[in-house]
C-alpha positions as CSV (number, residue, x, y, z in Angstrom):
1,M,3.0,-2.0,-5.8
2,V,1.8,-3.3,-2.5
3,S,-1.7,-3.2,-2.6
4,A,-4.4,-3.6,0.5
5,H,-6.5,-5.1,-1.7
6,W,-4.7,-8.7,-2.1
7,E,-3.4,-10.9,0.1
8,N,-1.9,-14.2,-0.7
9,D,0.6,-16.4,1.5
10,P,3.0,-17.3,0.0
11,I,4.0,-14.1,-1.9
12,T,2.9,-14.2,-5.1
13,V,3.7,-11.7,-8.2
14,S,1.3,-10.4,-10.6
15,S,1.0,-11.3,-14.4
16,T,3.6,-10.8,-16.3
17,T,1.9,-11.8,-19.4
18,G,-1.1,-8.5,-19.9
19,A,-3.6,-10.1,-17.4
20,P,-6.5,-7.6,-17.4
21,L,-7.8,-5.4,-14.4
22,T,-9.2,-6.9,-11.2
23,Y,-12.0,-4.8,-10.5
24,D,-12.4,-6.4,-7.3
25,F,-15.4,-4.3,-5.7
26,W,-19.3,-4.5,-6.4
27,G,-21.9,-2.6,-6.9
28,F,-20.2,0.6,-8.3
29,P,-21.6,2.2,-11.4
30,Q,-20.9,0.6,-14.9
31,R,-18.0,3.2,-15.6
32,Y,-15.9,1.7,-13.0
33,Y,-15.3,-1.5,-14.1
34,E,-14.6,-0.3,-18.1
35,V,-11.3,1.8,-17.0
36,T,-8.0,0.1,-18.3
37,Y,-4.7,0.8,-17.1
38,D,-2.1,-1.0,-19.7
39,A,1.0,-0.5,-18.9
40,P,3.9,-2.7,-20.2
41,P,4.7,-6.1,-17.7
42,A,7.6,-6.4,-15.7
43,P,8.6,-10.0,-16.2
44,E,12.5,-8.7,-15.3
45,L,11.1,-7.2,-12.4
46,A,9.4,-10.6,-11.2
47,Q,11.9,-12.0,-11.1
48,S,14.2,-9.7,-9.3
49,V,11.3,-9.9,-6.4
50,A,11.1,-13.5,-6.6
51,R,15.5,-13.6,-6.5
52,S,15.3,-11.0,-3.4
53,L,13.2,-12.4,-1.5
54,T,15.0,-15.4,-0.9
55,G,14.3,-16.9,2.7
56,L,11.2,-15.7,3.1
57,G,9.6,-18.8,1.6
58,P,8.5,-19.2,-2.3
59,V,7.6,-17.0,-4.5
60,H,4.8,-17.7,-6.9
61,Q,3.6,-16.2,-10.2
62,D,-0.3,-15.9,-10.9
63,Q,-0.3,-14.8,-14.4
64,A,-4.4,-14.5,-14.0
65,R,-3.8,-11.7,-11.6
66,G,-4.0,-8.2,-13.4
67,L,-3.9,-4.8,-11.4
68,D,-6.2,-4.0,-8.5
69,H,-7.4,-0.9,-7.5
70,G,-5.6,-0.6,-4.9
71,A,-2.7,-0.4,-8.0
72,Y,-3.8,0.8,-10.5
73,V,-6.2,3.9,-9.0
74,P,-3.3,5.9,-7.6
75,L,-1.0,5.1,-10.5
76,V,-3.5,6.4,-13.3
77,E,-3.2,10.0,-11.3
78,M,0.9,9.3,-10.9
79,Y,1.6,7.6,-14.6
80,P,-1.4,8.8,-16.6
81,D,0.3,7.5,-19.8
82,A,1.1,4.0,-18.4
83,D,3.9,3.9,-19.7
84,I,5.9,2.6,-16.9
85,P,6.4,-1.2,-16.4
86,V,4.4,-2.4,-12.8
87,L,4.4,-5.9,-11.2
88,Q,2.1,-5.7,-8.0
89,V,3.2,-8.4,-5.3
90,S,0.5,-9.7,-2.2
91,L,0.6,-9.0,1.4
92,P,1.8,-12.1,2.7
93,S,0.4,-11.3,6.4
94,L,-0.6,-9.0,8.4
95,D,2.3,-8.7,10.6
96,P,3.8,-6.1,10.7
97,R,7.6,-7.1,11.6
98,E,7.3,-9.4,8.4
99,L,6.0,-7.0,6.3
100,F,8.8,-4.6,7.7
101,T,11.9,-7.7,6.6
102,M,10.2,-7.9,3.3
103,G,10.4,-4.5,2.9
104,Q,13.9,-5.2,3.7
105,R,14.5,-7.7,1.2
106,L,13.0,-5.3,-1.5
107,A,16.0,-2.5,-0.8
108,A,17.9,-3.4,-3.4
109,L,15.3,-2.4,-6.2
110,R,15.3,0.8,-5.3
111,E,18.6,0.7,-5.4
112,E,18.3,-0.6,-9.1
113,G,16.4,2.5,-9.9
114,T,13.0,0.8,-8.9
115,L,10.0,2.8,-7.1
116,L,8.5,1.1,-4.9
117,V,4.8,2.0,-3.5
118,G,2.3,0.8,-0.6
119,S,-1.2,2.0,-1.3
120,G,-3.7,1.9,1.2
121,F,-5.2,3.8,3.6
122,T,-3.8,5.6,6.5
123,T,-7.8,5.6,8.8
124,H,-9.7,2.9,6.9
125,N,-13.1,2.4,9.1
126,L,-16.2,2.3,6.4
127,R,-18.4,2.8,9.1
128,W,-17.4,6.4,9.1
129,F,-18.2,6.5,5.2
130,N,-21.4,8.4,4.5
131,P,-21.7,9.5,1.3
132,A,-24.6,11.9,2.2
133,G,-22.1,13.9,4.6
134,G,-19.9,14.6,2.1
135,A,-16.1,13.5,0.9
136,D,-15.4,17.0,2.8
137,A,-17.5,16.4,6.4
138,P,-15.9,16.7,9.6
139,A,-13.4,13.2,10.5
140,P,-14.4,11.9,13.3
141,A,-12.1,12.4,16.0
142,A,-10.5,8.7,16.3
143,S,-9.5,9.3,12.8
144,R,-8.1,12.4,13.4
145,E,-6.3,11.2,16.3
146,F,-4.8,8.3,14.2
147,D,-3.9,10.8,11.9
148,Q,-1.4,13.2,14.2
149,W,-0.1,10.1,16.2
150,A,0.9,8.9,12.5
151,A,2.3,12.0,11.0
152,E,4.9,12.4,14.2
153,R,5.8,9.2,14.1
154,V,6.8,9.0,10.5
155,A,7.7,12.1,10.3
156,T,10.8,11.2,13.0
157,G,11.4,7.5,11.7
158,D,10.1,5.9,15.1
159,V,9.9,2.7,13.6
160,D,9.5,0.8,17.2
161,A,6.2,3.1,17.9
162,L,4.8,2.7,14.2
163,I,5.2,-1.5,14.6
164,D,3.6,-1.6,18.0
165,W,0.8,1.1,16.3
166,E,-2.0,-1.4,18.1
167,T,-0.6,-0.8,21.5
168,K,1.2,2.8,21.6
169,A,-1.3,4.0,18.4
170,P,-5.0,6.2,19.9
171,A,-7.6,5.0,18.5
172,A,-5.7,2.5,16.9
173,L,-8.7,-0.2,16.1
174,E,-11.3,2.4,15.7
175,A,-9.2,3.0,12.9
176,H,-8.5,0.1,11.5
177,P,-10.5,-2.6,12.7
178,R,-9.0,-4.6,10.2
179,S,-5.1,-3.1,9.2
180,E,-5.0,-4.8,6.0
181,H,-5.2,-0.9,4.5
182,W,-2.6,0.2,7.1
183,A,-0.3,-2.8,6.5
184,P,1.5,-1.8,2.6
185,L,3.1,0.7,4.8
186,F,5.4,-1.3,6.9
187,V,6.6,-3.0,3.2
188,A,7.9,1.2,2.9
189,L,9.0,1.5,6.4
190,G,11.6,-1.7,5.6
191,A,12.6,-0.6,1.8
192,A,13.5,2.9,3.0
193,S,15.0,1.4,6.3
194,A,18.1,0.3,4.8
195,T,20.4,3.4,4.0
196,S,19.4,5.6,7.0
197,T,16.2,6.3,9.2
198,P,12.6,5.9,7.2
199,R,11.6,9.7,8.0
200,G,8.9,10.0,5.5
201,E,7.5,13.5,3.7
202,N,3.9,14.3,3.3
203,A,2.6,14.1,0.0
204,V,-1.0,14.6,1.2
205,D,-2.8,14.9,4.2
206,G,-6.2,15.3,4.7
207,F,-9.7,13.3,5.0
208,W,-12.3,11.5,2.5
209,Y,-15.2,11.0,3.7
210,G,-13.5,10.8,7.6
211,L,-10.8,8.8,6.2
212,S,-7.1,9.9,6.3
213,K,-5.5,9.8,3.0
214,R,-2.2,10.8,4.3
215,S,0.6,9.9,1.9
216,W,4.2,10.3,2.5
217,T,7.8,9.6,0.6
218,F,10.7,7.8,1.8
219,A,14.7,9.2,0.3
């Protein structure tokens, strides 16, 4: 798992000794801090990640770092039995090219049967978040425009345009005032590019409180 909610340089991998979840949010009802997800740790995978990223600098390990909500929230839906070993890897940078290269290095893990997941949002401007309007309220034009552009570029595998998103995409800086929620996509693109043009297929689309939740899978 590569989550928008863990930035750390040098690259760091999460606990392989079963650390509790990281509740990296504040001010929510108590039930959200009682969620558990006791997936098996993945020490062998941590070693494989470190080997794959040789040349990109040291890979550290934080045994106190459990999965954050960018990782465990989708996993609860994908694998509710928590029976698959999981490891989280930090974002060392928000630079698309660096993250694409990181993904390319991790591509070998896919060939070994490891699922690589980039967890974020296709648009993420919390100024649009209005609970009073409801989750299904019409999304702002900027969110819809960026979402459509992203859908078209990922479908065709236009890596150059995606990497240069800040100048190529409509409403780029409105859709992402800061790009941490967009950044995990570049790791996925890099990993998928190792064997072919990384054309993504829509797995999820639509909007949630104005934010695009579009998600892709890569063969």
